[in-house]
The first five atom37 places (N, CA, C, CB, O) and aatype in JSON, in Angstrom:
{
  "aatype": [12, 16, 16, 0, 9, 10, 3, 10, 5, 11, 0, 11, 9, 6, 11, 10, 5, 15, 0, 9, 12, 2, 19, 19, 1, 6, 16, 15, 14, 5, 15, 15, 14, 18, 9, 2, 16, 8, 8, 13, 0, 6, 7, 19, 18, 19, 1, 0, 18, 18, 7, 10, 11, 7, 15, 19, 19, 19, 15, 5, 19, 8, 10, 8, 6, 8, 9, 16, 19, 10, 0, 7, 7, 8, 4, 1, 19, 9, 15, 16, 12, 5, 6, 11, 6, 5, 19, 3, 19, 18, 11, 3, 13, 0, 9, 12, 11, 16, 6, 14, 8, 16, 11, 1, 0, 10, 18, 13, 10, 6, 3, 16, 16, 9, 10, 16, 9, 8, 14, 2, 14, 3, 2, 9, 5, 3, 9, 15, 6, 10, 6, 5, 12, 13, 19, 19, 3, 2, 13, 6, 3, 9, 6, 15, 4, 8, 15, 5],
  "atom_mask": [
    [1, 1, 1, 1, 1],
    [1, 1, 1, 1, 1],
    [1, 1, 1, 1, 1],
    [1, 1, 1, 1, 1],
    [1, 1, 1, 1, 1],
    [1, 1, 1, 1, 1],
    [1, 1, 1, 1, 1],
    [1, 1, 1, 1, 1],
    [1, 1, 1, 1, 1],
    [1, 1, 1, 1, 1],
    [1, 1, 1, 1, 1],
    [1, 1, 1, 1, 1],
    [1, 1, 1, 1, 1],
    [1, 1, 1, 1, 1],
    [1, 1, 1, 1, 1],
    [1, 1, 1, 1, 1],
    [1, 1, 1, 1, 1],
    [1, 1, 1, 1, 1],
    [1, 1, 1, 1, 1],
    [1, 1, 1, 1, 1],
    [1, 1, 1, 1, 1],
    [1, 1, 1, 1, 1],
    [1, 1, 1, 1, 1],
    [1, 1, 1, 1, 1],
    [1, 1, 1, 1, 1],
    [1, 1, 1, 1, 1],
    [1, 1, 1, 1, 1],
    [1, 1, 1, 1, 1],
    [1, 1, 1, 1, 1],
    [1, 1, 1, 1, 1],
    [1, 1, 1, 1, 1],
    [1, 1, 1, 1, 1],
    [1, 1, 1, 1, 1],
    [1, 1, 1, 1, 1],
    [1, 1, 1, 1, 1],
    [1, 1, 1, 1, 1],
    [1, 1, 1, 1, 1],
    [1, 1, 1, 1, 1],
    [1, 1, 1, 1, 1],
    [1, 1, 1, 1, 1],
    [1, 1, 1, 1, 1],
    [1, 1, 1, 1, 1],
    [1, 1, 1, 0, 1],
    [1, 1, 1, 1, 1],
    [1, 1, 1, 1, 1],
    [1, 1, 1, 1, 1],
    [1, 1, 1, 1, 1],
    [1, 1, 1, 1, 1],
    [1, 1, 1, 1, 1],
    [1, 1, 1, 1, 1],
    [1, 1, 1, 0, 1],
    [1, 1, 1, 1, 1],
    [1, 1, 1, 1, 1],
    [1, 1, 1, 0, 1],
    [1, 1, 1, 1, 1],
    [1, 1, 1, 1, 1],
    [1, 1, 1, 1, 1],
    [1, 1, 1, 1, 1],
    [1, 1, 1, 1, 1],
    [1, 1, 1, 1, 1],
    [1, 1, 1, 1, 1],
    [1, 1, 1, 1, 1],
    [1, 1, 1, 1, 1],
    [1, 1, 1, 1, 1],
    [1, 1, 1, 1, 1],
    [1, 1, 1, 1, 1],
    [1, 1, 1, 1, 1],
    [1, 1, 1, 1, 1],
    [1, 1, 1, 1, 1],
    [1, 1, 1, 1, 1],
    [1, 1, 1, 1, 1],
    [1, 1, 1, 0, 1],
    [1, 1, 1, 0, 1],
    [1, 1, 1, 1, 1],
    [1, 1, 1, 1, 1],
    [1, 1, 1, 1, 1],
    [1, 1, 1, 1, 1],
    [1, 1, 1, 1, 1],
    [1, 1, 1, 1, 1],
    [1, 1, 1, 1, 1],
    [1, 1, 1, 1, 1],
    [1, 1, 1, 1, 1],
    [1, 1, 1, 1, 1],
    [1, 1, 1, 1, 1],
    [1, 1, 1, 1, 1],
    [1, 1, 1, 1, 1],
    [1, 1, 1, 1, 1],
    [1, 1, 1, 1, 1],
    [1, 1, 1, 1, 1],
    [1, 1, 1, 1, 1],
    [1, 1, 1, 1, 1],
    [1, 1, 1, 1, 1],
    [1, 1, 1, 1, 1],
    [1, 1, 1, 1, 1],
    [1, 1, 1, 1, 1],
    [1, 1, 1, 1, 1],
    [1, 1, 1, 1, 1],
    [1, 1, 1, 1, 1],
    [1, 1, 1, 1, 1],
    [1, 1, 1, 1, 1],
    [1, 1, 1, 1, 1],
    [1, 1, 1, 1, 1],
    [1, 1, 1, 1, 1],
    [1, 1, 1, 1, 1],
    [1, 1, 1, 1, 1],
    [1, 1, 1, 1, 1],
    [1, 1, 1, 1, 1],
    [1, 1, 1, 1, 1],
    [1, 1, 1, 1, 1],
    [1, 1, 1, 1, 1],
    [1, 1, 1, 1, 1],
    [1, 1, 1, 1, 1],
    [1, 1, 1, 1, 1],
    [1, 1, 1, 1, 1],
    [1, 1, 1, 1, 1],
    [1, 1, 1, 1, 1],
    [1, 1, 1, 1, 1],
    [1, 1, 1, 1, 1],
    [1, 1, 1, 1, 1],
    [1, 1, 1, 1, 1],
    [1, 1, 1, 1, 1],
    [1, 1, 1, 1, 1],
    [1, 1, 1, 1, 1],
    [1, 1, 1, 1, 1],
    [1, 1, 1, 1, 1],
    [1, 1, 1, 1, 1],
    [1, 1, 1, 1, 1],
    [1, 1, 1, 1, 1],
    [1, 1, 1, 1, 1],
    [1, 1, 1, 1, 1],
    [1, 1, 1, 1, 1],
    [1, 1, 1, 1, 1],
    [1, 1, 1, 1, 1],
    [1, 1, 1, 1, 1],
    [1, 1, 1, 1, 1],
    [1, 1, 1, 1, 1],
    [1, 1, 1, 1, 1],
    [1, 1, 1, 1, 1],
    [1, 1, 1, 1, 1],
    [1, 1, 1, 1, 1],
    [1, 1, 1, 1, 1],
    [1, 1, 1, 1, 1],
    [1, 1, 1, 1, 1],
    [1, 1, 1, 1, 1],
    [1, 1, 1, 1, 1],
    [1, 1, 1, 1, 1],
    [1, 1, 1, 1, 1],
    [1, 1, 1, 1, 1]
  ],
  "atom_positions": [
    [[212.0, -121.79, 218.78], [210.67, -121.97, 219.71], [210.9, -123.08, 220.7], [209.29, -122.37, 218.81], [211.48, -124.14, 220.47]],
    [[210.39, -122.71, 221.81], [210.36, -123.91, 222.89], [209.55, -124.78, 222.56], [210.0, -123.62, 224.24], [208.51, -124.35, 222.06]],
    [[209.69, -126.13, 222.67], [208.66, -127.28, 222.81], [207.49, -126.78, 223.83], [209.44, -128.71, 223.43], [206.35, -127.13, 223.52]],
    [[207.63, -126.12, 224.82], [206.77, -125.86, 225.75], [205.71, -124.99, 225.37], [207.38, -125.42, 226.75], [204.55, -125.31, 225.63]],
    [[206.0, -123.8, 224.74], [205.27, -122.74, 223.97], [204.46, -123.56, 222.89], [206.33, -121.58, 223.27], [203.23, -123.6, 222.91]],
    [[205.16, -124.15, 222.02], [204.67, -124.99, 220.99], [203.33, -125.74, 221.54], [205.85, -126.02, 220.54], [202.2, -125.46, 221.15]],
    [[203.62, -126.66, 222.44], [202.53, -127.53, 222.9], [201.4, -126.44, 223.57], [203.16, -128.73, 224.05], [200.2, -126.69, 223.43]],
    [[201.82, -125.26, 224.3], [200.79, -124.44, 224.69], [199.81, -123.82, 223.61], [201.4, -123.43, 225.4], [198.58, -123.73, 223.65]],
    [[200.57, -123.48, 222.78], [199.64, -122.9, 221.56], [198.91, -124.03, 220.91], [200.53, -122.13, 220.36], [197.71, -123.86, 220.68]],
    [[199.3, -124.82, 220.68], [198.51, -126.13, 220.05], [197.35, -126.38, 221.0], [199.5, -127.61, 219.94], [196.18, -126.24, 220.65]],
    [[197.73, -126.77, 222.27], [196.51, -126.89, 223.08], [195.39, -125.67, 223.04], [196.99, -127.06, 224.52], [194.19, -125.89, 222.95]],
    [[195.9, -124.54, 223.1], [194.99, -123.59, 222.95], [194.03, -123.5, 221.83], [195.62, -122.59, 222.98], [192.81, -123.28, 221.88]],
    [[194.88, -123.73, 220.72], [193.85, -123.52, 219.31], [193.17, -124.89, 219.21], [194.76, -123.15, 217.67], [192.08, -124.89, 218.64]],
    [[193.69, -126.13, 219.7], [192.72, -127.36, 219.36], [191.6, -127.09, 220.36], [193.44, -129.0, 219.58], [190.44, -127.37, 220.06]],
    [[191.95, -126.47, 221.69], [190.77, -126.31, 222.55], [189.58, -125.3, 221.77], [191.31, -125.63, 224.04], [188.37, -125.54, 221.81]],
    [[190.11, -124.28, 221.16], [188.92, -123.3, 220.61], [188.38, -124.24, 219.52], [189.47, -121.66, 219.92], [187.15, -124.33, 219.44]],
    [[189.22, -125.0, 218.61], [188.68, -125.51, 217.48], [187.58, -126.55, 217.85], [189.76, -126.08, 216.62], [186.67, -126.88, 217.09]],
    [[187.79, -127.08, 219.25], [186.76, -128.04, 219.69], [185.51, -127.42, 220.07], [187.23, -128.83, 220.82], [184.41, -127.94, 219.92]],
    [[185.79, -125.98, 220.7], [184.64, -125.32, 221.15], [183.63, -125.0, 220.0], [185.05, -124.08, 221.86], [182.41, -125.13, 220.03]],
    [[184.52, -124.48, 218.85], [183.74, -123.87, 217.79], [182.88, -125.44, 217.05], [184.97, -122.87, 216.58], [181.7, -125.41, 216.73]],
    [[183.57, -126.4, 216.92], [182.82, -127.45, 216.24], [181.62, -127.95, 217.31], [183.91, -128.72, 215.79], [180.61, -128.46, 216.81]],
    [[181.7, -127.83, 218.59], [180.6, -127.99, 219.43], [179.4, -127.24, 219.09], [180.96, -127.69, 220.68], [178.27, -127.75, 219.06]],
    [[179.73, -125.71, 218.76], [178.68, -124.97, 218.71], [178.24, -125.28, 217.38], [178.9, -123.6, 219.02], [177.02, -125.32, 217.25]],
    [[179.0, -125.52, 216.27], [178.63, -125.87, 214.82], [177.48, -127.14, 214.74], [180.09, -126.35, 214.01], [176.43, -127.15, 214.09]],
    [[178.03, -128.19, 215.63], [177.17, -129.3, 215.96], [175.6, -128.97, 216.35], [177.84, -130.03, 217.11], [174.6, -129.35, 215.75]],
    [[175.66, -128.15, 217.53], [174.52, -127.49, 218.2], [173.69, -126.83, 217.3], [174.93, -126.55, 219.19], [172.5, -127.12, 217.17]],
    [[174.19, -126.07, 216.75], [173.11, -125.09, 215.77], [172.74, -125.54, 214.49], [173.69, -123.69, 215.41], [171.71, -125.16, 213.92]],
    [[173.72, -126.52, 213.92], [173.59, -127.08, 212.49], [173.14, -126.14, 211.51], [172.66, -128.2, 212.44], [172.04, -126.15, 210.95]],
    [[174.3, -125.11, 211.3], [173.76, -124.34, 210.15], [173.33, -124.92, 208.81], [174.68, -123.44, 209.85], [173.63, -126.08, 208.54]],
    [[172.77, -124.32, 208.13], [172.39, -124.7, 206.93], [173.38, -124.72, 205.77], [171.39, -123.95, 206.65], [173.38, -125.6, 204.91]],
    [[174.34, -123.54, 205.82], [175.48, -123.64, 205.2], [176.51, -122.74, 205.75], [175.28, -123.45, 203.89], [176.12, -121.8, 206.44]],
    [[177.8, -122.9, 205.52], [178.88, -122.31, 206.06], [178.8, -120.78, 205.57], [180.19, -123.08, 205.65], [178.49, -120.45, 204.43]],
    [[179.12, -119.91, 206.63], [179.15, -118.4, 206.2], [180.48, -118.09, 205.56], [178.94, -117.39, 207.46], [180.74, -116.92, 205.26]],
    [[181.27, -118.97, 205.35], [182.7, -118.6, 205.15], [182.7, -119.04, 203.52], [183.9, -119.51, 206.29], [181.97, -119.94, 203.09]],
    [[183.55, -118.34, 202.74], [183.75, -118.43, 201.14], [184.89, -118.86, 200.72], [183.63, -117.23, 200.46], [185.77, -118.05, 201.05]],
    [[185.29, -119.71, 200.17], [186.71, -119.95, 199.5], [186.6, -119.96, 197.98], [187.38, -121.38, 199.97], [185.65, -120.53, 197.43]],
    [[187.48, -119.39, 197.35], [187.58, -119.38, 196.23], [188.9, -119.96, 195.54], [187.31, -118.24, 196.01], [189.86, -119.64, 196.24]],
    [[189.18, -120.49, 194.76], [190.57, -120.94, 194.11], [190.89, -120.71, 192.57], [190.69, -122.46, 194.31], [190.2, -120.95, 191.58]],
    [[192.18, -120.16, 192.69], [192.67, -119.58, 191.45], [193.89, -120.48, 191.22], [193.02, -117.94, 191.56], [194.57, -121.11, 192.04]],
    [[194.01, -120.39, 189.8], [195.45, -121.1, 189.24], [196.02, -120.25, 188.02], [195.18, -122.79, 188.63], [195.34, -119.69, 187.16]],
    [[197.29, -120.28, 188.09], [198.32, -120.0, 187.1], [199.21, -121.01, 186.75], [199.05, -118.99, 187.47], [199.24, -122.03, 187.44]],
    [[200.08, -120.86, 185.65], [200.86, -121.83, 185.44], [201.86, -122.2, 186.84], [201.6, -121.42, 184.16], [202.71, -121.47, 187.35]],
    [[201.52, -123.34, 187.2], [202.61, -123.84, 188.47], [202.37, -123.32, 189.81], [0.0, 0.0, 0.0], [203.05, -123.52, 190.82]],
    [[200.95, -122.41, 189.65], [200.59, -121.93, 190.98], [199.23, -122.09, 191.35], [200.89, -120.6, 191.12], [198.32, -122.11, 190.52]],
    [[199.03, -122.23, 192.83], [197.61, -122.46, 193.12], [197.46, -121.33, 194.34], [197.25, -124.18, 193.59], [198.33, -121.14, 195.19]],
    [[196.43, -120.75, 194.29], [196.15, -119.66, 195.22], [194.51, -119.98, 195.75], [196.37, -118.05, 194.36], [193.51, -120.13, 195.05]],
    [[194.64, -120.02, 197.2], [193.34, -120.02, 197.85], [193.13, -119.01, 198.44], [193.1, -120.92, 198.67], [194.0, -118.48, 199.12]],
    [[191.68, -118.41, 198.28], [191.34, -117.14, 198.76], [190.24, -117.54, 199.79], [190.87, -116.08, 197.57], [189.25, -118.2, 199.47]],
    [[190.47, -117.12, 200.93], [189.31, -117.07, 202.16], [188.77, -115.75, 202.59], [189.86, -117.66, 203.5], [189.48, -114.76, 202.74]],
    [[187.43, -115.79, 202.79], [186.86, -114.57, 203.08], [186.36, -114.81, 204.35], [185.86, -114.09, 202.12], [185.57, -115.73, 204.54]],
    [[186.8, -113.96, 205.38], [186.53, -114.34, 206.87], [185.32, -112.96, 207.14], [0.0, 0.0, 0.0], [185.52, -111.79, 206.85]],
    [[184.26, -113.45, 207.68], [182.97, -112.42, 208.19], [183.29, -111.69, 209.44], [181.54, -113.27, 208.56], [183.51, -112.3, 210.49]],
    [[183.34, -110.31, 209.37], [183.3, -109.61, 210.74], [182.84, -110.29, 211.75], [182.57, -108.48, 210.77], [181.72, -110.76, 211.51]],
    [[183.33, -110.56, 212.95], [182.72, -111.09, 214.2], [182.95, -112.55, 214.32], [0.0, 0.0, 0.0], [182.39, -113.12, 215.26]],
    [[183.61, -113.18, 213.59], [183.5, -114.55, 213.12], [185.03, -115.09, 213.7], [183.22, -114.65, 211.28], [186.05, -114.39, 213.77]],
    [[184.91, -116.41, 214.06], [186.31, -117.01, 214.6], [186.56, -118.23, 213.64], [186.24, -117.56, 216.34], [185.61, -118.88, 213.2]],
    [[187.72, -118.51, 213.36], [187.84, -119.68, 212.53], [189.23, -120.28, 212.82], [187.64, -119.33, 210.99], [190.18, -119.51, 212.88]],
    [[189.41, -121.5, 213.0], [190.6, -122.39, 213.16], [190.89, -122.89, 211.73], [190.32, -123.64, 214.23], [190.03, -123.36, 210.98]],
    [[192.29, -122.74, 211.45], [193.05, -123.23, 210.08], [193.06, -124.85, 210.38], [194.85, -122.49, 209.84], [192.75, -125.46, 211.41]],
    [[193.52, -125.3, 209.14], [193.95, -126.66, 209.2], [195.12, -126.55, 209.41], [193.73, -127.48, 208.17], [195.54, -125.4, 209.55]],
    [[196.04, -127.66, 209.52], [197.45, -127.43, 209.81], [198.24, -127.59, 208.57], [197.97, -128.36, 210.88], [198.13, -128.66, 207.96]],
    [[198.97, -126.72, 208.14], [199.59, -126.37, 206.76], [200.76, -127.39, 206.8], [200.13, -124.68, 206.57], [201.49, -127.38, 207.79]],
    [[200.98, -128.19, 205.89], [201.91, -129.18, 205.54], [203.46, -128.63, 204.91], [201.13, -130.06, 204.49], [204.54, -129.22, 205.03]],
    [[203.25, -127.62, 204.38], [204.46, -127.25, 203.42], [204.53, -125.68, 203.78], [204.16, -127.59, 201.6], [203.52, -125.1, 204.19]],
    [[205.66, -125.07, 203.63], [205.98, -123.48, 203.56], [205.22, -122.94, 202.41], [207.61, -123.1, 203.34], [205.18, -123.54, 201.34]],
    [[204.65, -121.9, 202.6], [204.0, -121.07, 201.61], [203.9, -119.67, 202.07], [202.66, -121.58, 201.29], [204.18, -119.43, 203.24]],
    [[203.53, -118.74, 201.29], [203.32, -117.3, 201.4], [201.68, -117.23, 201.71], [203.82, -116.45, 199.92], [200.83, -117.85, 201.08]],
    [[201.49, -116.53, 202.58], [200.06, -115.98, 202.92], [199.98, -114.38, 203.08], [199.55, -116.64, 204.32], [200.8, -113.69, 203.68]],
    [[198.92, -113.99, 202.48], [198.76, -112.44, 202.07], [197.37, -112.1, 202.77], [198.71, -112.14, 200.23], [196.33, -112.61, 202.34]],
    [[197.37, -111.34, 203.73], [196.25, -110.64, 204.49], [195.97, -109.48, 203.01], [196.88, -109.77, 206.36], [196.81, -108.6, 202.82]],
    [[194.89, -109.59, 202.16], [194.72, -108.63, 201.17], [193.83, -107.5, 201.47], [194.28, -109.25, 200.06], [193.66, -106.53, 200.73]],
    [[193.16, -107.75, 202.86], [192.35, -106.58, 203.32], [191.67, -106.91, 204.24], [0.0, 0.0, 0.0], [191.26, -108.07, 204.28]],
    [[191.42, -106.24, 205.01], [190.56, -106.65, 206.28], [191.32, -106.35, 207.57], [0.0, 0.0, 0.0], [192.23, -105.52, 207.57]],
    [[190.96, -107.05, 208.71], [191.47, -106.92, 210.25], [191.37, -107.98, 210.98], [190.81, -105.97, 211.03], [190.23, -108.42, 211.12]],
    [[192.3, -108.57, 211.52], [191.89, -109.9, 212.12], [193.22, -110.04, 213.39], [191.88, -111.33, 210.7], [194.34, -109.6, 213.18]],
    [[192.91, -110.58, 214.42], [193.78, -111.14, 215.46], [194.0, -112.53, 215.2], [193.23, -110.98, 216.83], [193.08, -113.29, 214.89]],
    [[195.41, -112.93, 215.32], [195.61, -114.41, 215.32], [196.68, -114.82, 216.4], [196.09, -114.9, 213.86], [197.62, -114.18, 216.87]],
    [[196.17, -116.24, 216.67], [197.44, -116.93, 217.4], [197.62, -118.02, 216.49], [197.23, -117.48, 219.03], [196.83, -118.47, 215.67]],
    [[198.98, -118.44, 216.81], [199.57, -119.61, 216.02], [200.32, -120.37, 216.67], [200.27, -119.31, 214.97], [200.78, -120.01, 217.75]],
    [[200.61, -121.62, 216.09], [201.48, -122.49, 216.72], [202.81, -122.04, 216.36], [201.24, -123.89, 216.37], [203.65, -122.45, 217.15]],
    [[203.17, -121.49, 215.63], [204.55, -121.02, 215.32], [205.04, -119.48, 215.85], [204.65, -121.07, 213.77], [205.95, -118.82, 215.34]],
    [[204.38, -119.19, 216.74], [204.95, -117.81, 217.49], [206.02, -117.94, 218.48], [203.84, -117.11, 218.27], [205.9, -119.06, 218.98]],
    [[206.82, -117.44, 218.9], [207.97, -117.6, 219.76], [207.41, -117.49, 221.24], [209.14, -116.48, 219.43], [208.07, -118.04, 222.12]],
    [[206.43, -116.91, 221.53], [205.94, -116.63, 222.87], [204.25, -116.48, 222.7], [206.72, -115.2, 223.5], [203.66, -116.29, 221.64]],
    [[203.72, -116.61, 223.88], [202.16, -116.24, 223.79], [202.05, -115.11, 223.64], [201.3, -116.51, 224.84], [202.46, -114.31, 224.49]],
    [[201.45, -114.72, 222.43], [200.89, -113.51, 221.84], [199.73, -113.5, 221.02], [201.77, -112.96, 221.13], [199.43, -114.56, 220.47]],
    [[198.97, -112.39, 220.83], [198.14, -112.42, 219.77], [198.52, -111.43, 218.66], [196.83, -112.19, 220.24], [198.49, -110.24, 218.95]],
    [[198.87, -111.79, 217.43], [199.36, -110.92, 216.37], [198.04, -110.32, 215.78], [200.3, -111.72, 215.25], [196.98, -110.93, 215.7]],
    [[198.28, -109.04, 215.37], [197.13, -108.09, 214.7], [197.51, -107.82, 213.3], [196.94, -106.62, 215.48], [198.68, -107.46, 213.16]],
    [[196.89, -107.89, 212.39], [196.98, -107.72, 211.19], [195.79, -106.66, 210.67], [196.99, -109.05, 210.63], [194.6, -106.82, 210.93]],
    [[196.29, -105.64, 209.93], [194.99, -104.84, 209.1], [195.51, -104.21, 207.94], [194.22, -103.6, 209.99], [196.59, -103.64, 207.76]],
    [[194.57, -104.4, 207.2], [194.66, -103.85, 205.61], [195.59, -104.74, 204.77], [195.31, -102.24, 205.5], [195.05, -105.29, 203.81]],
    [[196.84, -104.97, 204.98], [197.62, -105.56, 204.07], [198.77, -106.36, 204.86], [198.13, -104.5, 203.09], [199.28, -105.82, 205.84]],
    [[199.14, -107.5, 204.5], [200.32, -108.12, 205.19], [200.81, -109.27, 204.48], [200.01, -108.55, 206.58], [200.01, -110.11, 204.07]],
    [[202.22, -109.4, 204.26], [202.67, -110.71, 203.65], [203.45, -111.36, 204.56], [203.41, -110.6, 202.39], [204.29, -110.76, 205.23]],
    [[203.2, -112.76, 204.64], [203.92, -113.65, 205.83], [204.35, -114.78, 205.07], [202.92, -114.17, 207.16], [203.86, -115.19, 204.01]],
    [[205.42, -115.29, 205.78], [205.62, -116.73, 205.41], [205.06, -117.79, 206.32], [207.02, -117.0, 205.3], [205.22, -117.72, 207.54]],
    [[204.41, -118.76, 205.74], [203.57, -119.81, 206.55], [204.89, -121.03, 206.78], [201.95, -120.47, 205.49], [205.57, -121.46, 205.84]],
    [[205.01, -121.34, 207.84], [206.02, -122.55, 207.91], [205.49, -123.87, 208.06], [206.93, -122.41, 209.02], [204.43, -123.87, 208.67]],
    [[205.9, -124.99, 207.7], [205.0, -126.2, 207.93], [204.89, -126.57, 209.42], [205.55, -127.46, 207.13], [205.79, -126.5, 210.26]],
    [[203.36, -127.05, 209.61], [202.94, -127.26, 210.61], [202.2, -126.32, 211.14], [203.72, -127.59, 211.21], [201.61, -126.73, 212.14]],
    [[201.97, -125.11, 210.84], [201.46, -123.88, 211.36], [199.96, -124.12, 211.54], [201.77, -122.65, 210.4], [199.34, -124.55, 210.57]],
    [[199.42, -123.93, 212.5], [197.96, -123.89, 212.59], [197.54, -122.79, 213.3], [197.41, -125.04, 213.2], [198.03, -122.59, 214.41]],
    [[196.65, -121.99, 212.81], [196.01, -120.6, 213.39], [194.72, -120.56, 213.78], [196.04, -119.54, 212.47], [193.86, -121.29, 213.28]],
    [[194.47, -119.65, 214.78], [192.97, -119.17, 215.05], [193.05, -117.77, 214.78], [192.37, -119.43, 216.58], [193.96, -117.03, 215.15]],
    [[191.98, -117.43, 214.09], [191.64, -115.99, 213.77], [190.3, -115.47, 214.15], [191.76, -115.78, 212.36], [189.29, -116.11, 213.87]],
    [[190.25, -114.24, 214.84], [188.97, -113.65, 214.91], [189.08, -112.55, 214.28], [188.45, -113.44, 216.16], [190.06, -111.82, 214.45]],
    [[187.91, -112.21, 213.31], [187.98, -111.19, 212.38], [187.19, -110.0, 212.93], [187.48, -111.66, 211.03], [186.02, -110.05, 213.31]],
    [[188.05, -108.85, 212.91], [187.39, -107.58, 213.35], [186.64, -106.84, 212.27], [188.42, -106.66, 213.9], [185.82, -105.95, 212.49]],
    [[187.0, -107.3, 211.06], [186.08, -106.72, 209.96], [186.41, -107.93, 208.83], [186.53, -104.91, 209.41], [187.29, -108.8, 208.79]],
    [[185.29, -107.57, 207.94], [185.29, -108.59, 206.71], [186.93, -108.61, 206.22], [184.12, -107.99, 205.29], [187.67, -107.63, 206.15]],
    [[187.22, -109.82, 205.94], [188.94, -109.83, 205.77], [189.17, -111.1, 204.54], [189.9, -110.35, 207.6], [188.57, -112.17, 204.6]],
    [[189.99, -110.8, 203.63], [190.26, -111.47, 202.79], [191.9, -112.02, 202.91], [189.86, -110.72, 201.68], [192.88, -111.28, 202.91]],
    [[191.93, -113.29, 203.01], [193.28, -113.99, 202.96], [193.57, -114.99, 201.9], [193.5, -114.67, 204.18], [192.74, -115.85, 201.6]],
    [[194.63, -114.91, 201.39], [195.25, -115.6, 199.98], [196.2, -116.23, 200.79], [195.92, -114.57, 198.57], [196.72, -115.73, 201.8]],
    [[196.49, -117.66, 200.18], [197.47, -118.52, 200.47], [197.95, -119.03, 198.94], [196.93, -119.68, 201.51], [197.19, -119.42, 198.05]],
    [[199.4, -118.94, 198.89], [199.88, -119.17, 197.64], [200.95, -120.35, 197.62], [200.44, -117.9, 197.12], [202.03, -120.31, 198.21]],
    [[200.53, -121.29, 196.93], [201.23, -122.65, 196.86], [201.75, -123.07, 195.59], [200.35, -123.69, 197.27], [201.14, -123.1, 194.52]],
    [[202.96, -123.41, 195.82], [203.62, -124.0, 194.3], [202.65, -125.19, 193.77], [205.4, -124.75, 194.51], [202.21, -126.03, 194.55]],
    [[202.37, -125.18, 192.39], [201.64, -126.35, 192.05], [202.25, -126.69, 190.64], [200.01, -126.11, 192.06], [201.71, -126.31, 189.6]],
    [[203.33, -127.37, 190.69], [203.99, -127.7, 189.44], [203.44, -128.8, 188.52], [205.28, -128.04, 189.74], [203.95, -128.99, 187.42]],
    [[202.53, -129.44, 188.93], [201.81, -130.25, 187.98], [200.44, -129.69, 187.44], [201.57, -131.55, 188.62], [199.68, -130.25, 186.65]],
    [[200.27, -128.46, 188.03], [199.14, -127.83, 187.62], [197.77, -128.57, 187.98], [199.29, -127.66, 186.2], [196.86, -128.56, 187.15]],
    [[197.6, -129.18, 189.13], [196.61, -129.75, 189.47], [195.4, -128.84, 189.78], [196.98, -130.51, 190.42], [195.64, -127.79, 190.39]],
    [[194.09, -129.14, 189.42], [193.07, -128.13, 189.91], [192.02, -129.0, 190.76], [192.31, -127.3, 188.6], [190.96, -128.5, 191.16]],
    [[192.34, -130.13, 190.98], [191.36, -130.91, 191.61], [191.55, -130.5, 193.24], [191.6, -132.59, 191.23], [192.45, -130.97, 193.94]],
    [[190.51, -129.53, 193.73], [190.68, -129.22, 195.11], [190.9, -130.27, 196.26], [189.61, -128.54, 195.42], [191.65, -130.01, 197.2]],
    [[190.3, -131.32, 196.16], [190.27, -132.41, 197.09], [191.86, -132.9, 197.03], [189.07, -133.62, 196.64], [192.53, -133.07, 198.05]],
    [[192.27, -133.08, 195.91], [193.69, -133.34, 195.74], [194.6, -132.56, 196.15], [193.99, -133.48, 194.64], [195.55, -133.04, 196.77]],
    [[194.52, -131.27, 195.93], [195.15, -130.2, 196.45], [195.24, -130.07, 197.9], [194.59, -129.15, 195.97], [196.32, -129.98, 198.48]],
    [[194.01, -130.06, 198.52], [193.9, -130.11, 200.06], [194.71, -131.45, 200.49], [192.2, -130.16, 200.59], [195.4, -131.2, 201.48]],
    [[194.8, -132.46, 200.16], [195.51, -133.7, 200.57], [196.9, -133.18, 200.51], [195.24, -135.05, 199.61], [197.68, -133.48, 201.42]],
    [[197.26, -132.48, 199.59], [198.68, -132.23, 199.29], [199.33, -131.24, 200.41], [198.79, -131.58, 197.79], [200.46, -131.37, 200.89]],
    [[198.33, -130.18, 200.73], [198.78, -129.09, 201.57], [198.47, -128.94, 202.94], [198.41, -128.05, 201.06], [199.21, -128.31, 203.71]],
    [[197.29, -129.55, 203.32], [196.69, -129.49, 204.78], [196.39, -130.83, 205.33], [195.37, -128.67, 204.83], [196.34, -131.84, 204.62]],
    [[196.17, -130.81, 206.68], [195.65, -132.13, 207.45], [194.65, -131.03, 208.41], [197.12, -133.31, 208.48], [194.79, -129.82, 208.6]],
    [[193.69, -131.94, 208.86], [192.7, -131.46, 210.09], [193.53, -131.04, 211.33], [191.65, -132.73, 210.58], [193.52, -129.9, 211.81]],
    [[194.32, -132.2, 211.83], [194.92, -131.93, 212.93], [196.3, -132.43, 212.98], [194.2, -132.38, 213.93], [196.81, -132.99, 212.01]],
    [[197.02, -132.19, 214.31], [198.48, -132.65, 214.19], [198.76, -134.19, 214.19], [199.25, -132.06, 215.35], [199.81, -134.71, 213.81]],
    [[197.58, -134.86, 214.72], [197.57, -136.38, 214.35], [197.89, -136.9, 213.32], [196.58, -136.88, 214.4], [198.65, -137.86, 213.19]],
    [[197.05, -136.0, 212.09], [196.94, -136.52, 210.86], [198.45, -136.38, 210.11], [195.74, -135.77, 210.11], [198.68, -136.85, 209.0]],
    [[199.39, -135.7, 210.9], [200.65, -135.34, 209.95], [201.31, -136.6, 210.01], [201.7, -134.06, 210.44], [201.97, -136.86, 209.0]],
    [[201.31, -137.56, 211.01], [202.05, -138.7, 210.74], [201.45, -139.67, 209.87], [202.36, -139.29, 211.86], [202.22, -140.48, 209.34]],
    [[200.16, -139.74, 209.62], [199.59, -140.65, 208.7], [199.74, -140.06, 207.15], [198.05, -140.89, 209.14], [199.56, -140.77, 206.16]],
    [[200.05, -138.8, 207.09], [200.19, -138.13, 205.84], [201.64, -138.43, 205.48], [199.86, -136.56, 205.93], [201.87, -138.7, 204.3]],
    [[202.73, -138.42, 206.43], [204.02, -138.87, 206.13], [204.32, -140.33, 205.52], [204.68, -138.76, 207.32], [205.12, -140.64, 204.63]],
    [[203.49, -141.08, 206.21], [203.4, -142.5, 206.07], [202.92, -143.08, 204.74], [202.56, -142.95, 207.06], [203.13, -144.25, 204.44]],
    [[202.31, -142.27, 204.01], [201.65, -142.6, 202.72], [202.62, -142.64, 201.62], [200.58, -141.62, 202.39], [202.24, -142.9, 200.48]]
  ]
}
């Protein structure tokens, strides 16, 4: 992947995230329409995300390689890890590898369920601790994460 395309995709996704945050601040919703559930097995952590039809979400920056599964639904996705400017479309079922430093913007054409599957060798079940291990909010936070 060229640096120019990576920088372009980062800028697009960050601009979209900023616009979403401005709308959220202006409307101050009582609660988020998004639902996350967390599941555990020996050495494995699975985070399930449920996106609602017609909504847009920008992911956090994933710090480590893991598996992502579209378990059902239909969405359009742009990512920092695409080789060219494009919109990927996933419908019904898909399995993909998420590379480190991936950040995505998703538009849900249907109610959609997405699973991320992470190694969890210490069987940690504290969600805040797991989030600190696996994601950061933006690319600038990656440096501070590596310096800890």
